C-alpha positions in Angstrom: -1.9 -26.1 -25.9 -0.4 -29.2 -24.1 -0.2 -32.3 -26.1 -1.0 -35.5 -24.1 2.5 -36.7 -24.1 3.7 -33.4 -22.5 3.8 -33.0 -19.0 1.8 -30.1 -17.5 3.7 -27.0 -16.3 3.7 -25.9 -12.7 0.5 -24.7 -11.3 -0.2 -20.9 -11.5 -1.1 -19.4 -8.2 -4.1 -17.1 -8.2 -3.2 -13.3 -7.5 -3.9 -12.3 -3.9 -7.2 -10.6 -3.5 -7.1 -7.0 -2.5 -7.6 -6.5 1.1 -10.3 -4.3 2.2 -11.3 -2.9 5.5 -13.7 -5.7 6.2 -10.8 -8.4 5.9 -8.5 -6.3 8.0 -11.2 -6.0 10.7 -11.7 -9.8 10.5 -8.2 -10.5 11.0 -7.8 -8.2 14.0 -11.1 -9.7 15.5 -9.6 -13.2 15.0 -6.4 -12.1 16.6 -8.2 -10.6 19.6 -10.3 -13.7 20.1 -7.2 -15.8 20.1 -5.3 -13.7 22.5 -8.4 -13.7 24.8 -8.5 -17.4 24.7 -4.7 -17.7 25.4 -5.2 -15.4 28.4 -8.1 -17.3 29.8 -6.2 -20.5 29.4 -3.3 -19.2 31.2 -5.5 -17.9 33.9 -7.2 -21.2 34.3 -4.0 -23.1 34.4 -2.4 -20.5 37.0 -5.6 -21.0 39.2 -5.5 -24.8 38.9 -1.8 -25.0 39.7 -1.8 -22.4 42.4 -0.5 -23.9 45.9 -3.1 -23.6 48.5 -2.6 -22.7 52.2 -0.8 -25.2 54.3 -2.0 -26.4 57.6 0.2 -26.9 60.6 -0.8 -30.6 60.7 0.6 -31.1 57.1 4.0 -29.5 58.0 3.9 -31.8 61.2 3.3 -34.8 58.9 6.1 -33.9 56.6 8.7 -33.7 59.7 7.4 -37.0 61.1 7.6 -38.8 57.8 10.2 -41.4 57.2 11.0 -43.1 53.6 13.1 -45.8 52.3 16.0 -44.7 50.2 17.3 -46.4 46.9 20.1 -48.0 48.7 17.9 -49.6 51.3 18.5 -47.0 54.2 15.8 -44.7 56.0 15.4 -41.2 55.2 14.2 -39.5 58.4 12.7 -36.0 57.6 13.2 -35.0 61.2 17.0 -35.2 60.8 16.8 -32.2 58.5 15.1 -29.9 60.9 16.8 -26.8 62.0 18.3 -26.1 58.6 17.1 -24.5 55.4 15.5 -27.3 53.5 14.3 -27.7 49.8 11.8 -30.8 49.4 11.3 -31.7 45.8 8.6 -33.9 44.7 9.6 -35.6 41.4 9.3 -38.6 39.2 11.5 -40.3 36.6 8.6 -40.0 34.0 8.3 -36.3 34.5 10.5 -34.5 31.9 10.6 -31.1 34.0 11.6 -33.1 37.0 14.5 -34.9 35.4 15.6 -31.5 34.0 15.7 -29.7 37.2 17.6 -32.3 39.0 21.1 -31.5 38.0 20.3 -27.7 39.1 19.1 -28.9 42.5 22.1 -31.1 43.0 24.4 -28.5 42.1 22.6 -26.0 44.6 23.0 -28.7 47.2 26.8 -29.3 46.7 27.5 -25.5 46.7 25.3 -24.5 49.5 25.8 -27.5 51.9 28.5 -25.8 53.9 26.1 -23.0 54.7 23.5 -25.4 56.1 21.2 -25.9 53.0 19.8 -29.3 52.4 17.9 -30.8 49.4 15.7 -33.9 49.6 14.1 -35.4 46.5 10.6 -37.3 47.3 10.2 -39.7 44.5 6.6 -40.4 43.4 7.6 -43.2 41.5 8.4 -47.3 41.2 11.7 -48.0 43.3 13.2 -49.8 40.5 12.8 -46.6 38.2 14.3 -44.4 40.8 17.2 -46.9 41.4 17.9 -46.9 37.7 17.7 -43.2 37.4 20.0 -42.4 40.4 22.7 -44.9 39.2 22.8 -43.1 35.8 22.8 -39.3 37.0 24.8 -39.6 40.3 22.6 -37.3 42.2 24.2 -36.5 45.5 21.5 -35.2 47.6 19.1 -37.8 49.6 16.2 -39.3 47.8 13.2 -40.8 49.5 11.0 -43.4 47.8 7.7 -41.6 48.8 5.3 -43.5 46.3 1.6 -42.7 46.6 2.3 -41.4 50.3 4.4 -38.8 48.7 1.5 -37.8 46.5 -0.9 -37.4 49.5 2.0 -35.4 51.5 2.4 -33.1 48.5 -1.4 -32.4 48.4 -1.3 -31.7 52.1 1.5 -29.2 51.7 -0.5 -27.4 49.1 -0.3 -29.1 45.8 -4.1 -29.6 45.5 -3.6 -30.9 41.8 -1.1 -33.4 42.5 1.2 -32.3 39.6 4.9 -32.7 39.4 7.5 -31.3 40.0 6.3 -29.5 43.3 9.0 -28.0 45.6 8.6 -26.8 49.2 11.2 -24.6 50.9 11.2 -24.8 54.7 13.1 -22.3 57.2 15.3 -23.2 60.1 12.2 -23.0 62.3 10.7 -25.8 60.4 7.9 -23.7 58.6 7.0 -23.5 55.0 8.7 -20.3 53.5 8.1 -20.9 49.7 6.3 -23.4 47.3 6.6 -23.7 43.6 4.6 -25.8 41.2 6.6 -26.5 38.0 10.1 -26.7 37.1 12.8 -24.8 39.4 14.8 -22.3 37.8 18.3 -20.8 38.8 16.5 -17.6 39.8 14.1 -19.5 42.2 17.1 -20.9 44.1 18.9 -17.4 44.1 15.7 -15.8 45.5 15.0 -18.7 48.1 18.6 -18.3 49.2 18.5 -14.6 49.6 15.1 -14.7 51.4 16.5 -17.2 53.9 19.7 -15.1 54.8 21.7 -18.5 54.8 
């Protein structure tokens, strides 16, 4: 018996209840429902983020586009035609975009001699892009695309307008690959191998 001036002892846990067949079935049922919900969610996400077909007019619009650069020059997309090209739509406020930038830059530096080019189209405020570029020392060209870039991305198949979104174009100027989400090393390796460059 505890006296009023004696602190109570630690709480005693109740012994676990024996698990019967009904409890095991309930646990399996809940696990099945959770797995089905996760699969359905992944299916909806994959459907929502799937690139849609690209119209010829959208590709022509890309090649005709011109964007200001952070250093005050003009980025003329037509100047990249005839070479394999990766166009990456990104923003400084997008964590996966920022994470993939060093990978894209390394690919650009390592493959420029074989003709590959990389262009980043920033869907962002010019001041934020300038600050980001000054800190990261990205070497591939960046265009300040703003809201026009969002519309161009949608025309190229990014119907949801999500970022990052990457388009790979062949030497003939046509779209070869598109990816919604962060670029991985294996993506770059596959795109390079498929291009033959």
